[in-house]
C-alpha positions, 0 to 999 in steps of 0.5 A: 682535595679536588673538583670531581664532576660526580661529586656534584651529586653529593652537593645535590644530595645535601641540597635536596635534604636541606630544602625539604628539611627546611619546609617540614621543620617550618610546618612541624613543632615539638619533637618532630621539628627537632628530629627533622633538624637532627636528620638534616645535620646528620646528613651534612655532618655525615658527608663531611665525616666520610670525605674529610675525616674518615681516613684520619680517624681510621689511621689513628684507630689503626695506630691505637690497635697496633699498640695492643698488637691488633690489626684494624679490619676497617679499610681506608677509603680511596676518595678525594676531598671535594673542593670547598666541602666544609664551606658549603656544608656549614652554609647549608647547616646555618639555613636549617638551624635558622629555620628551626630557630624561627629566624628564617622562613623556609625557602619554597623555590628549589632553584633559589635555595640551590643558588643559596648553597651554590652561589659561585663567588663564595661556593668553595671558600666562603664567606660562609653566609647566613640565610638572612643575609643572602636568600632575600637578595636572590628574590630581588631584581638586580639592575646594572649599577655602575658604582657597584660594578666599579667598586666590585672590580676595584675590590677584585683587583686588590684581592688579586694583588694580595694573592698573586703578588704577595701571597704567592711570592711569599709562598716560594720561600715558605714552601722551601723552608717548611718542606726542608726545615732542617736545612735552615737556621733559626733566622731562616725559620723565623723569616719563613714563619713571618712570611707564612703569617702574611701569605695565609692572610693575603691568600685567604683575604685575597680570595674573600675580596675577589668573592665579595667583589665578584658578587658586588658587580652583580649587585649582591652583598656578601659579609666582610670576612677580614678586618685587618687582623694583624692590627689586633691588640689581643687574641680575642680581638684577632678572632673578631677580625679573622675569618669573621664568617667562620668565627661568628658561625661557631659563636652562633651555632656552637659557643652560645648553645654550649652556654657561652659565658652565661655559665659557671666560669670553669664551664665558660673556659671549657666552652671557649676551648671546645669552640677553638678545638672544633675550629681546628678540626674544621680546618683539616683532618690532621693533628697539626690543625687540631693543635693550632685550634687548641693553642688559640683556645689556650691563649684565650683561656690563659688571657682570661685567667691572668686578666687581673694579674696583667692589669695590676702589672700594667698599672704598676709598670705602665708597660701597656702604654708602649706603642704597638707592644700589644699589637706586636705581642698578639702577632707573635702569638698568632705567628707561633700558632701558624707554625703548627698550621703550616708544618707537615706534621707535629714533629716537624712543627716541634723541630721548627719551634725548638730550633727557632728558640735554640738559635735566638741568641745567635741571630745577628751572626746568622744573617749572612748564612741565611741569605746564602741558604736562601740563595742556594734554593734560588731565592736571591737577596732581591726576592727577599727585599721585595717580599719584605717591602710588600709586607711593609706596603700591606701594613702601611695600607692597613694603617691608612685604612684605620683612619680613612676609607682609601677607596672613598679617598681615591674616588675623590681624586680627578679621573686621571689620578684614579685611572693612573692608580688603577693602571699602576695596580694592574701593572704591578700585578703583571710584573710582580705577580707569581703565576704558577697555577697555585691554588688558594690555601683554603680551597683544601678545607 
């Protein structure tokens, strides 16, 4: 994954294809209209396949042929993955699909259409916008708005806090453990899994906040991408709160065209599974991402299959009335799946899972050794305490946000309280932030 200036030409190629495809799709009808859409989709998906999946597919093809003592004649490509390719490709495809469906007029202004694909706040990691939400905003005049400017800056500061103070701090332990899982016992692996769950949330939602805030300072409104996902009480709810722009993309352009839930039940389950499998594929050319997506698909289908049994069980035991039980259970399922997402390989993920479960009964006796193991890696007890405190602080903020808008509450205070809060946030970023040039995780997708 890299930014290579010449790769701008790739972006330019898809922009030109989709710009003219949109205009001609609007002018045409019948089979010609459909053919133009297919040409546009093939151009976009083709580039995605070449840069992101070709070597992965070729490697698996090589392994397959070796089982039959054949040599793969197809060479590997020496290319780097352009940064943010999956994001702007999906945003471009949403344009031609919406024009084809008649939900969006084709954009005649080439510069504005280019801006729709390349709008800098969300070019490399979303949110993946729809043309109905964004294109019309480029035709409007945006005058300086003090409220939008300050609101955008506050959101950017909060996003920066989540990225450099929480995500990058947790990343130190996560990288150490996931890169050397055999060095750690069950408790160490559990802590790393917990930390990665919050690292990836703060990393990606932090980027989204910065992108949305940056757009807002200029008067543009981008869609919300996260809504406190770890407060979810089910996997279904989790996916309505996590990476919303991608979840809705797959719902609009894959799940519904497959038939959604308006088909026979077995086909409905298959549709759900396919969508999450493709979500895993979207994330990366690695079996770990594919298993991660499949696992979430399994969660959803299994939840539907057992819905009646679970309802009767809850009715009899009243177990669903235990506070936070559903939220904690959902979080544990999500965190378990994150092991595949973060692990270097499938075998590494299986090793981590196996050793987590094998050591569960010895957790209390592992505390001292775990602290020593982390200390040997340069992660002292104070670092651990600060990391846990930051996670608690984050979830406390989310808990407060459930009942009230914290931003509005801050605005209701006198200016000296507000500015004190801003200074404390900035000082915390400076003092506790980890500034080691680490990139956002989702830049690689």
